[in-house]
Structure formats: C-alpha cells, structure tokens
SEFIZA-3560 file (N, C-alpha, C; in Angstrom, 3 decimals):
REM SEFIZA-3560
<numar><xx>0.938</xx><yy>-1.066</yy><zz>0.030</zz><atom>N</atom></numar>
<numar><xx>0.066</xx><yy>-0.161</yy><zz>0.126</zz><atom>CA</atom></numar>
<numar><xx>0.855</xx><yy>1.203</yy><zz>0.063</zz><atom>C</atom></numar>
<numar><xx>0.607</xx><yy>2.195</yy><zz>-0.909</zz><atom>N</atom></numar>
<numar><xx>1.185</xx><yy>3.452</yy><zz>-0.828</zz><atom>CA</atom></numar>
<numar><xx>0.763</xx><yy>4.425</yy><zz>0.009</zz><atom>C</atom></numar>
<numar><xx>1.655</xx><yy>5.138</yy><zz>0.642</zz><atom>N</atom></numar>
<numar><xx>1.365</xx><yy>6.300</yy><zz>1.279</zz><atom>CA</atom></numar>
<numar><xx>0.950</xx><yy>7.496</yy><zz>0.541</zz><atom>C</atom></numar>
<numar><xx>0.496</xx><yy>8.749</yy><zz>1.104</zz><atom>N</atom></numar>
<numar><xx>0.402</xx><yy>9.733</yy><zz>0.264</zz><atom>CA</atom></numar>
<numar><xx>1.546</xx><yy>10.248</yy><zz>-0.341</zz><atom>C</atom></numar>
<numar><xx>2.734</xx><yy>10.288</yy><zz>0.719</zz><atom>N</atom></numar>
<numar><xx>3.913</xx><yy>10.756</yy><zz>0.139</zz><atom>CA</atom></numar>
<numar><xx>4.471</xx><yy>9.937</yy><zz>-1.026</zz><atom>C</atom></numar>
<numar><xx>4.518</xx><yy>8.739</yy><zz>-0.905</zz><atom>N</atom></numar>
<numar><xx>4.885</xx><yy>7.950</yy><zz>-2.010</zz><atom>CA</atom></numar>
<numar><xx>4.263</xx><yy>8.246</yy><zz>-3.335</zz><atom>C</atom></numar>
<numar><xx>2.782</xx><yy>8.347</yy><zz>-3.046</zz><atom>N</atom></numar>
<numar><xx>1.892</xx><yy>8.482</yy><zz>-4.382</zz><atom>CA</atom></numar>
<numar><xx>2.157</xx><yy>9.950</yy><zz>-4.930</zz><atom>C</atom></numar>
<numar><xx>2.540</xx><yy>10.836</yy><zz>-4.291</zz><atom>N</atom></numar>
<numar><xx>2.701</xx><yy>12.202</yy><zz>-4.625</zz><atom>CA</atom></numar>
<numar><xx>4.106</xx><yy>12.128</yy><zz>-5.179</zz><atom>C</atom></numar>
<numar><xx>4.855</xx><yy>11.500</yy><zz>-4.808</zz><atom>N</atom></numar>
<numar><xx>6.603</xx><yy>11.371</yy><zz>-5.215</zz><atom>CA</atom></numar>
<numar><xx>6.623</xx><yy>10.524</yy><zz>-6.555</zz><atom>C</atom></numar>
<numar><xx>5.791</xx><yy>9.675</yy><zz>-6.534</zz><atom>N</atom></numar>
<numar><xx>5.759</xx><yy>8.986</yy><zz>-7.961</zz><atom>CA</atom></numar>
<numar><xx>5.146</xx><yy>9.591</yy><zz>-9.208</zz><atom>C</atom></numar>
<numar><xx>4.315</xx><yy>10.689</yy><zz>-8.801</zz><atom>N</atom></numar>
<numar><xx>3.592</xx><yy>11.395</yy><zz>-9.716</zz><atom>CA</atom></numar>
<numar><xx>4.546</xx><yy>12.570</yy><zz>-10.355</zz><atom>C</atom></numar>
<numar><xx>5.175</xx><yy>13.010</yy><zz>-9.559</zz><atom>N</atom></numar>
<numar><xx>6.098</xx><yy>14.259</yy><zz>-9.790</zz><atom>CA</atom></numar>
<numar><xx>6.868</xx><yy>13.899</yy><zz>-11.125</zz><atom>C</atom></numar>
<numar><xx>7.675</xx><yy>12.837</yy><zz>-11.283</zz><atom>N</atom></numar>
<numar><xx>8.618</xx><yy>12.618</yy><zz>-12.306</zz><atom>CA</atom></numar>
<numar><xx>7.665</xx><yy>12.703</yy><zz>-13.611</zz><atom>C</atom></numar>
<numar><xx>6.507</xx><yy>12.307</yy><zz>-13.593</zz><atom>N</atom></numar>
<numar><xx>5.643</xx><yy>12.311</yy><zz>-14.655</zz><atom>CA</atom></numar>
<numar><xx>5.174</xx><yy>13.695</yy><zz>-15.101</zz><atom>C</atom></numar>
<numar><xx>5.016</xx><yy>14.665</yy><zz>-14.158</zz><atom>N</atom></numar>
<numar><xx>4.793</xx><yy>15.956</yy><zz>-14.455</zz><atom>CA</atom></numar>
<numar><xx>6.077</xx><yy>16.660</yy><zz>-14.911</zz><atom>C</atom></numar>
<numar><xx>7.136</xx><yy>16.402</yy><zz>-14.364</zz><atom>N</atom></numar>
<numar><xx>8.422</xx><yy>16.832</yy><zz>-14.902</zz><atom>CA</atom></numar>
<numar><xx>8.679</xx><yy>16.382</yy><zz>-16.457</zz><atom>C</atom></numar>
<numar><xx>8.411</xx><yy>15.305</yy><zz>-16.584</zz><atom>N</atom></numar>
<numar><xx>8.623</xx><yy>14.677</yy><zz>-17.962</zz><atom>CA</atom></numar>
<numar><xx>7.706</xx><yy>15.373</yy><zz>-18.932</zz><atom>C</atom></numar>
<numar><xx>6.395</xx><yy>15.533</yy><zz>-18.469</zz><atom>N</atom></numar>
<numar><xx>5.424</xx><yy>16.305</yy><zz>-19.373</zz><atom>CA</atom></numar>
<numar><xx>5.903</xx><yy>17.671</yy><zz>-19.648</zz><atom>C</atom></numar>
<numar><xx>6.492</xx><yy>18.392</yy><zz>-18.699</zz><atom>N</atom></numar>
<numar><xx>6.840</xx><yy>19.738</yy><zz>-18.700</zz><atom>CA</atom></numar>
<numar><xx>8.043</xx><yy>19.831</yy><zz>-19.719</zz><atom>C</atom></numar>
<numar><xx>9.091</xx><yy>18.584</yy><zz>-19.513</zz><atom>N</atom></numar>
<numar><xx>10.218</xx><yy>18.833</yy><zz>-20.363</zz><atom>CA</atom></numar>
<numar><xx>9.852</xx><yy>18.471</yy><zz>-21.839</zz><atom>C</atom></numar>
<numar><xx>8.897</xx><yy>17.587</yy><zz>-21.892</zz><atom>N</atom></numar>
<numar><xx>8.426</xx><yy>17.408</yy><zz>-23.373</zz><atom>CA</atom></numar>
<numar><xx>7.742</xx><yy>18.504</yy><zz>-24.041</zz><atom>C</atom></numar>
<numar><xx>7.078</xx><yy>19.243</yy><zz>-23.245</zz><atom>N</atom></numar>
<numar><xx>6.392</xx><yy>20.485</yy><zz>-23.605</zz><atom>CA</atom></numar>
<numar><xx>7.396</xx><yy>21.434</yy><zz>-24.105</zz><atom>C</atom></numar>
<numar><xx>8.605</xx><yy>21.845</yy><zz>-23.193</zz><atom>N</atom></numar>
<numar><xx>9.468</xx><yy>22.465</yy><zz>-23.358</zz><atom>CA</atom></numar>
<numar><xx>10.338</xx><yy>22.145</yy><zz>-24.828</zz><atom>C</atom></numar>
<numar><xx>10.608</xx><yy>20.908</yy><zz>-24.959</zz><atom>N</atom></numar>
<numar><xx>11.331</xx><yy>20.332</yy><zz>-26.084</zz><atom>CA</atom></numar>
<numar><xx>10.348</xx><yy>20.720</yy><zz>-27.456</zz><atom>C</atom></numar>
<numar><xx>9.109</xx><yy>20.415</yy><zz>-27.257</zz><atom>N</atom></numar>
<numar><xx>7.971</xx><yy>20.698</yy><zz>-28.340</zz><atom>CA</atom></numar>
<numar><xx>7.981</xx><yy>22.269</yy><zz>-28.722</zz><atom>C</atom></numar>
<numar><xx>8.134</xx><yy>23.025</yy><zz>-27.733</zz><atom>N</atom></numar>
<numar><xx>8.211</xx><yy>24.520</yy><zz>-28.013</zz><atom>CA</atom></numar>
<numar><xx>9.454</xx><yy>24.905</yy><zz>-28.781</zz><atom>C</atom></numar>
<numar><xx>10.534</xx><yy>24.564</yy><zz>-28.201</zz><atom>N</atom></numar>
<numar><xx>11.781</xx><yy>24.737</yy><zz>-28.900</zz><atom>CA</atom></numar>
<numar><xx>11.908</xx><yy>24.118</yy><zz>-30.350</zz><atom>C</atom></numar>
<numar><xx>11.311</xx><yy>22.895</yy><zz>-30.412</zz><atom>N</atom></numar>
<numar><xx>11.524</xx><yy>22.423</yy><zz>-31.897</zz><atom>CA</atom></numar>
<numar><xx>10.564</xx><yy>23.140</yy><zz>-32.811</zz><atom>C</atom></numar>
<numar><xx>9.431</xx><yy>23.809</yy><zz>-32.267</zz><atom>N</atom></numar>
<numar><xx>8.412</xx><yy>24.456</yy><zz>-33.005</zz><atom>CA</atom></numar>
<numar><xx>9.061</xx><yy>25.706</yy><zz>-33.370</zz><atom>C</atom></numar>
<numar><xx>9.694</xx><yy>26.432</yy><zz>-32.606</zz><atom>N</atom></numar>
<numar><xx>10.511</xx><yy>27.679</yy><zz>-32.868</zz><atom>CA</atom></numar>
<numar><xx>11.652</xx><yy>27.741</yy><zz>-33.657</zz><atom>C</atom></numar>
<numar><xx>12.321</xx><yy>26.641</yy><zz>-33.638</zz><atom>N</atom></numar>
<numar><xx>13.430</xx><yy>25.957</yy><zz>-34.792</zz><atom>CA</atom></numar>
<numar><xx>12.873</xx><yy>25.896</yy><zz>-36.039</zz><atom>C</atom></numar>
<numar><xx>11.756</xx><yy>25.084</yy><zz>-36.255</zz><atom>N</atom></numar>
<numar><xx>10.924</xx><yy>24.798</yy><zz>-37.353</zz><atom>CA</atom></numar>
<numar><xx>10.568</xx><yy>26.053</yy><zz>-38.090</zz><atom>C</atom></numar>
<numar><xx>9.985</xx><yy>27.127</yy><zz>-37.338</zz><atom>N</atom></numar>
<numar><xx>9.466</xx><yy>28.383</yy><zz>-37.712</zz><atom>CA</atom></numar>
<numar><xx>10.744</xx><yy>29.218</yy><zz>-38.357</zz><atom>C</atom></numar>
<numar><xx>11.781</xx><yy>29.382</yy><zz>-37.657</zz><atom>N</atom></numar>
<numar><xx>13.075</xx><yy>29.880</yy><zz>-38.006</zz><atom>CA</atom></numar>
<numar><xx>13.479</xx><yy>29.441</yy><zz>-39.392</zz><atom>C</atom></numar>
<numar><xx>13.458</xx><yy>28.088</yy><zz>-39.508</zz><atom>N</atom></numar>
<numar><xx>13.919</xx><yy>27.364</yy><zz>-40.750</zz><atom>CA</atom></numar>
<numar><xx>13.163</xx><yy>27.609</yy><zz>-41.899</zz><atom>C</atom></numar>
<numar><xx>11.908</xx><yy>27.592</yy><zz>-41.732</zz><atom>N</atom></numar>
<numar><xx>10.957</xx><yy>28.048</yy><zz>-42.711</zz><atom>CA</atom></numar>
<numar><xx>11.063</xx><yy>29.478</yy><zz>-43.033</zz><atom>C</atom></numar>
<numar><xx>11.175</xx><yy>30.308</yy><zz>-42.172</zz><atom>N</atom></numar>
<numar><xx>11.532</xx><yy>31.814</yy><zz>-42.428</zz><atom>CA</atom></numar>
<numar><xx>12.675</xx><yy>32.093</yy><zz>-43.118</zz><atom>C</atom></numar>
<numar><xx>13.777</xx><yy>31.370</yy><zz>-42.744</zz><atom>N</atom></numar>
<numar><xx>15.177</xx><yy>31.300</yy><zz>-43.365</zz><atom>CA</atom></numar>
<numar><xx>15.012</xx><yy>30.889</yy><zz>-44.871</zz><atom>C</atom></numar>
<numar><xx>14.230</xx><yy>29.999</yy><zz>-45.142</zz><atom>N</atom></numar>
<numar><xx>14.208</xx><yy>29.284</yy><zz>-46.606</zz><atom>CA</atom></numar>
<numar><xx>13.541</xx><yy>30.157</yy><zz>-47.351</zz><atom>C</atom></numar>
<numar><xx>12.222</xx><yy>30.714</yy><zz>-46.716</zz><atom>N</atom></numar>
<numar><xx>11.407</xx><yy>31.769</yy><zz>-47.510</zz><atom>CA</atom></numar>
<numar><xx>12.355</xx><yy>33.121</yy><zz>-47.791</zz><atom>C</atom></numar>
<numar><xx>13.086</xx><yy>33.559</yy><zz>-47.043</zz><atom>N</atom></numar>
<numar><xx>13.727</xx><yy>34.686</yy><zz>-47.184</zz><atom>CA</atom></numar>
<numar><xx>15.020</xx><yy>34.463</yy><zz>-48.298</zz><atom>C</atom></numar>
<numar><xx>15.595</xx><yy>33.321</yy><zz>-47.986</zz><atom>N</atom></numar>
<numar><xx>16.602</xx><yy>32.930</yy><zz>-49.074</zz><atom>CA</atom></numar>
<numar><xx>15.766</xx><yy>32.679</yy><zz>-50.593</zz><atom>C</atom></numar>
<numar><xx>14.744</xx><yy>32.162</yy><zz>-50.524</zz><atom>N</atom></numar>
<numar><xx>14.076</xx><yy>31.858</yy><zz>-51.983</zz><atom>CA</atom></numar>
<numar><xx>13.720</xx><yy>33.242</yy><zz>-52.546</zz><atom>C</atom></numar>
<numar><xx>13.157</xx><yy>34.181</yy><zz>-51.614</zz><atom>N</atom></numar>
<numar><xx>12.748</xx><yy>35.539</yy><zz>-52.171</zz><atom>CA</atom></numar>
<numar><xx>14.059</xx><yy>36.336</yy><zz>-52.552</zz><atom>C</atom></numar>
<numar><xx>15.291</xx><yy>36.283</yy><zz>-51.791</zz><atom>N</atom></numar>
<numar><xx>16.185</xx><yy>36.878</yy><zz>-52.138</zz><atom>CA</atom></numar>
<numar><xx>17.020</xx><yy>36.468</yy><zz>-53.562</zz><atom>C</atom></numar>
<numar><xx>16.843</xx><yy>35.087</yy><zz>-53.581</zz><atom>N</atom></numar>
<numar><xx>17.278</xx><yy>34.328</yy><zz>-54.998</zz><atom>CA</atom></numar>
<numar><xx>16.466</xx><yy>35.093</yy><zz>-56.029</zz><atom>C</atom></numar>
<numar><xx>15.130</xx><yy>34.993</yy><zz>-55.763</zz><atom>N</atom></numar>
<numar><xx>14.314</xx><yy>35.546</yy><zz>-57.027</zz><atom>CA</atom></numar>
<numar><xx>14.540</xx><yy>36.811</yy><zz>-57.387</zz><atom>C</atom></numar>
<numar><xx>14.749</xx><yy>37.845</yy><zz>-56.350</zz><atom>N</atom></numar>
<numar><xx>14.982</xx><yy>39.286</yy><zz>-56.552</zz><atom>CA</atom></numar>
<numar><xx>16.480</xx><yy>39.399</yy><zz>-57.272</zz><atom>C</atom></numar>
<numar><xx>17.434</xx><yy>38.510</yy><zz>-56.888</zz><atom>N</atom></numar>
<numar><xx>18.618</xx><yy>38.648</yy><zz>-57.473</zz><atom>CA</atom></numar>
<numar><xx>18.550</xx><yy>38.243</yy><zz>-59.064</zz><atom>C</atom></numar>
<numar><xx>17.990</xx><yy>37.238</yy><zz>-59.397</zz><atom>N</atom></numar>
<numar><xx>17.616</xx><yy>36.885</yy><zz>-60.784</zz><atom>CA</atom></numar>
<numar><xx>16.997</xx><yy>37.917</yy><zz>-61.649</zz><atom>C</atom></numar>
<numar><xx>15.954</xx><yy>38.421</yy><zz>-60.728</zz><atom>N</atom></numar>
<numar><xx>15.187</xx><yy>39.724</yy><zz>-61.565</zz><atom>CA</atom></numar>
<numar><xx>16.261</xx><yy>40.875</yy><zz>-61.859</zz><atom>C</atom></numar>
<numar><xx>17.043</xx><yy>41.293</yy><zz>-60.911</zz><atom>N</atom></numar>
<numar><xx>17.957</xx><yy>42.278</yy><zz>-60.962</zz><atom>CA</atom></numar>
<numar><xx>18.885</xx><yy>41.907</yy><zz>-61.979</zz><atom>C</atom></numar>
<numar><xx>19.354</xx><yy>40.823</yy><zz>-62.184</zz><atom>N</atom></numar>
<numar><xx>20.337</xx><yy>40.455</yy><zz>-63.340</zz><atom>CA</atom></numar>
<numar><xx>19.648</xx><yy>40.478</yy><zz>-64.769</zz><atom>C</atom></numar>
<numar><xx>18.496</xx><yy>40.042</yy><zz>-64.833</zz><atom>N</atom></numar>
<numar><xx>17.773</xx><yy>39.990</yy><zz>-65.886</zz><atom>CA</atom></numar>
<numar><xx>17.292</xx><yy>41.414</yy><zz>-66.252</zz><atom>C</atom></numar>
<numar><xx>17.136</xx><yy>42.335</yy><zz>-65.314</zz><atom>N</atom></numar>
<numar><xx>16.932</xx><yy>43.871</yy><zz>-65.554</zz><atom>CA</atom></numar>
<numar><xx>18.046</xx><yy>44.496</yy><zz>-66.084</zz><atom>C</atom></numar>
<numar><xx>19.303</xx><yy>44.100</yy><zz>-65.630</zz><atom>N</atom></numar>
<numar><xx>20.542</xx><yy>44.730</yy><zz>-65.971</zz><atom>CA</atom></numar>
<numar><xx>21.006</xx><yy>44.387</yy><zz>-67.276</zz><atom>C</atom></numar>
<numar><xx>20.690</xx><yy>42.896</yy><zz>-67.658</zz><atom>N</atom></numar>
<numar><xx>21.094</xx><yy>42.446</yy><zz>-69.149</zz><atom>CA</atom></numar>
<numar><xx>19.985</xx><yy>42.926</yy><zz>-69.995</zz><atom>C</atom></numar>
<numar><xx>18.767</xx><yy>43.096</yy><zz>-69.780</zz><atom>N</atom></numar>
<numar><xx>17.928</xx><yy>43.788</yy><zz>-70.577</zz><atom>CA</atom></numar>
<numar><xx>18.378</xx><yy>45.418</yy><zz>-70.929</zz><atom>C</atom></numar>
<numar><xx>18.633</xx><yy>45.944</yy><zz>-69.862</zz><atom>N</atom></numar>
<numar><xx>19.060</xx><yy>47.577</yy><zz>-69.998</zz><atom>CA</atom></numar>
<numar><xx>20.212</xx><yy>47.510</yy><zz>-70.725</zz><atom>C</atom></numar>
<numar><xx>21.189</xx><yy>46.721</yy><zz>-70.640</zz><atom>N</atom></numar>
<numar><xx>22.539</xx><yy>46.686</yy><zz>-71.397</zz><atom>CA</atom></numar>
<numar><xx>22.275</xx><yy>46.289</yy><zz>-72.944</zz><atom>C</atom></numar>
<numar><xx>21.461</xx><yy>45.381</yy><zz>-73.148</zz><atom>N</atom></numar>
<numar><xx>21.020</xx><yy>45.016</yy><zz>-74.603</zz><atom>CA</atom></numar>
<numar><xx>20.262</xx><yy>45.948</yy><zz>-75.281</zz><atom>C</atom></numar>
<numar><xx>19.450</xx><yy>46.864</yy><zz>-74.504</zz><atom>N</atom></numar>
<numar><xx>18.458</xx><yy>47.903</yy><zz>-74.996</zz><atom>CA</atom></numar>
<numar><xx>19.570</xx><yy>49.020</yy><zz>-75.490</zz><atom>C</atom></numar>
<numar><xx>20.469</xx><yy>49.497</yy><zz>-74.356</zz><atom>N</atom></numar>
<numar><xx>21.554</xx><yy>50.437</yy><zz>-74.697</zz><atom>CA</atom></numar>
<numar><xx>22.356</xx><yy>50.186</yy><zz>-75.955</zz><atom>C</atom></numar>
<numar><xx>22.897</xx><yy>49.098</yy><zz>-75.820</zz><atom>N</atom></numar>
<numar><xx>24.076</xx><yy>48.543</yy><zz>-76.844</zz><atom>CA</atom></numar>
<numar><xx>23.214</xx><yy>48.422</yy><zz>-78.233</zz><atom>C</atom></numar>
<numar><xx>22.282</xx><yy>47.773</yy><zz>-78.408</zz><atom>N</atom></numar>
<numar><xx>21.895</xx><yy>47.453</yy><zz>-79.611</zz><atom>CA</atom></numar>
<numar><xx>20.740</xx><yy>48.262</yy><zz>-80.296</zz><atom>C</atom></numar>
//
C-alpha cells in the first residue's frame, strides 16, 4: 500500500517529464519556424537577384543594340 507521500513522489517525475516534453516541443516549433522563415527569405532573395540580373542584362541590351 502506498502512502500519500509515495503516491505524490511517484507522480512528480511524470509532471516533470511532461513539462520537459512540452519545452522540447516549443523549442522544436521555434526552430522549425526559423528554418521556414530562413528558407522563404533565401528564396525571395534569390528571385530578386535573378530579376535584378535580368533587368541589367535587358538594359545593357537595349542601350547597346
């Protein structure tokens, strides 16, 4: 038969494990969001760079020919 102290002590690690799991989940979600934002930023920057190169080439072509 467990006493109240033993019953309370056996539940504490479960609460701590759940809190740690929640913390890990929050950290993983933040990292995933940062990764997605970084990828979208990189993609947008690449598209802008391609557009700038195309505009410069068009302008040079228009001025020279």
